N, C-alpha and C positions, 0 to 999 in steps of 0.2 A: 492392592497392587497398583503401581503407576506405570502405565503404558504410554510411551511417546511414539507417535507416528510421524515419520518424515514425509512431507508433501512438497510438491514443486509446481510452480506455474510454468506452463509450456505453451508454445504455439499450437493451435488446433491441429490435430493429426490430419484432418481432412482439408486444411487450408494450405496456402502457399508457404513455402519455407525458403527463406533467402538469407544470405550472408552479406554483411556490410563489407565490401571489398577493401575499404580503407582500414577498418579496425579488426576485421576477421571475426567479429562477434555476430551472433544471430540477430537478424533484423526482427525485433519483437513486434514491430508495428505492421509487419507484412500480413499477419492473419490474427484472428481472434485469440486472446489469451484464455486458457482454461486450466483447470486443475488436472494434472497428469492422471490418466486412468489407473495406472499401476499404483499410484499413491492412494487413490480412492479405494482400491481393493485392499491395500494395506490397512486403511482405516476401518474397513468393513470387518477385517479379522479382529481388530481391537474392540470394536463396538459389539460384535457378536459375543465376545467373551464377557464384556461388561453387562450385556443384557441378562446374562445368566449368573453373574457374580456381583452381588451388591457390594458397594464400597470401592469398586474399581475406578480409578481416575484415568481418563484418556485425554492426552494432550497432543495437539498437532504442532509440529515444529517445521519452520521453513526458513531458508536463507534466500531473500529476494528483495528487490527494490520496494520502496514505500508504495509504489503504484500497484503492487500485487496484493495489498491487504484485502481488497474485496474478494479476490480469488481464494485466498487462504481462509477467509471467513466461511466459505462453503463447507469446510471441514467442521466448523462449529454448528452450522445448520444441519449437517448430517447427524450430529449427536455428540461430538467431542465436547468436553467440559471447558477447555480453555485452549488458547493458542499462544505460541511464542514465535516471533519473527525477528530474525537477525537482519538489520538494515544498516548498511554502511557504504558510502560512496567508493571506498577503497576495494570493495568486493566486485566491482564491475569487471566482467571478464575473468572471474576466478576460475582457475583450473581445478582438476580433481583433487590435487594435493591440498590446496588451500581450502576447498570446499569441505573436505573430510576433516581438516584441522578445526575449522570453525564449528561444524556440526558436532564434533566430538566435544569441543569445549562447551557448547551450548547444552548438550546432554549432561555433562558433569555439573554445569551450573544449576540447572533446574531439577536434576535428580530423576532417576528412572529405575524401574526394575527390568523392563523389557523395551527395547527399541525396535520398531518395525519399519522397514523400507522396501520399496520395490526393487526387483533385481536389475531393472534396466529402464532408464527414463526414455521418453520418446523423442527428446531433442538431442541431448548429448550422447546417449547410448554408451556411456562409459562402462557400466556393469561392474564397477569395483568399489563403489562408495560404501556399501555395507561392510565389506572386508576391511577397508581402510579405517573406518570408524572404530570397528572392533579392535583393530591392532592398536590404535592410538589410545583407546580406553583400557586396553589389556583385559578384555572380557571375551568369553566364547562367542563364536559366530556360527550360526546355522544358516546356510545360504541357498538361494534358488529352490525354496521349498514349494512343492506342489500341494501339500496339505500341512496343516498346522494344528497342534494340540497344546494348549497352554494350561499349566497347573500353577499352584501357589508357589512352588519352588523350582520350576523348570519349564522347558518348552521342548517339544519334539515334533518331527515331521518327516516327510518323505521327499527325497530329491531324485529326479530322473537323471540317469547317466546313459552313456552309449551302450552299456552292457545290460541295463535294466533299471532297477531302482535301489536306493540306499536309504535306510532309516537312520536318522541322526537325532541326537538329543543334546541338550545343554542345560546346565544349572544357571539360575538367575543370579546376578544380572547378566543379560546377554543381548546380542544384536542378531536379528534374523532378517532375511530378505525373502520375498515371496514372488511367485511367477503368476502369469495370467491364468493358470489353472485354478486359482482360487476364485470364489464366487464374485459376480458383479456387485458393485456397491449399491447401497440403498439410495433412493432419491430423497432429497430434503423435502419435508412437507411444510405447509404454511406455518404451523406451530414452531417447527424447528428454525425456520428462517427468521421469525420474529424473536425467538429466544436468543438467537446468535448475536443479536445487537447488544444484549446485556451481559454476555459472557466475558470473562477476563481475557484481555488481549494484550500481552506484554511485548514490547519491542526492546531489543538489545543491540548494542554496537560492539565493534571489535574491542574497544577499551573496556567495556563491561565484562568481556570474556577473557581479557588479558592476552588477546592474540595480537601480535605485532603487525601494525599496518605497514604495507610495503608501498613504496612509490610506484607510479604507473609503469616505469621503465625497469622494474626489478621483479617481474613476475616469477613465480616458482616454475612455470613452464614457459618455453620460448617458441613462438610461431616463426617458422623459417620460410614459409611459402604459402601463397593463397591464390587461387584462380577459380573463375566461375565455370561450372560444368557447361560444356558446349551444347548447343541445341541439338535435339535428337534429329537425325537425318532419316530420310525415307529409306525403307529397305529395298532389297533387290527383288524385282518381280519377274517371275519366269512364266512365259506364256507357252502353252503346249501346242507346238506345231509339228508334232510327231517326233520331236527330239528333246522333249522335256527332261527325260532321264539323263541324257548326255549333258545338258545344260546344268542340271542339278549336281551331277557328279563333278563337273568342272568348277562350279561355285564352291563346293565343299573342299576341293583340293586347293583352290586358290586361297581360301581362308583358313587352311590348315585345320579343317574340321573332320577330315577323313584320313 
């Protein structure tokens, strides 16, 4: 079985996050770049299956600038057998539609039985990439899974809903997305880090995938406005001088909270 795991370099969750007010793109230099945690959990799902099933091939796939190669290699250090990275200057600022188109083309190019992605990245928080990729590949999608069970011919899992839980299953080939309910990822050990340097690492361009490159002014999505979040202001402080209840009630009424 060939399992392809989608991973992504993102700004550190605990670092500063800023937008470039001229381009509208995330300022990637504002904080340390790391492999998205949900991508690591997705990789753990694949590696856990591979640990118990000899002959399983695990590939990490990413669409990112060339500067992200060191981050993507962490997936190899964790245990993936090879990596594929789509690198192209025309992908700068790619929206969800273009991202899904490119990743679907990459999956079709390298081949897969099962593609695994996180349900929500910590930077864009789009939450639709798994569904969009499955639609473009015309394969089943089992999304937002809190548990996963992979077999030779299918995959099944449990998805939480407002009313409870739902058991879903799909025949392979398929695309699934997982939530943070899945276990934490393993840490790369020294042996894995050293081995990662010798594992296959393929780079692809839009031309390699047959995806039409668009000029910078013809994006699939159009940004119509951008502004910086205003600094947080100090809250209202109420001092009890025997009339704190009245002051609190007045504050709630003025702010339409009561």
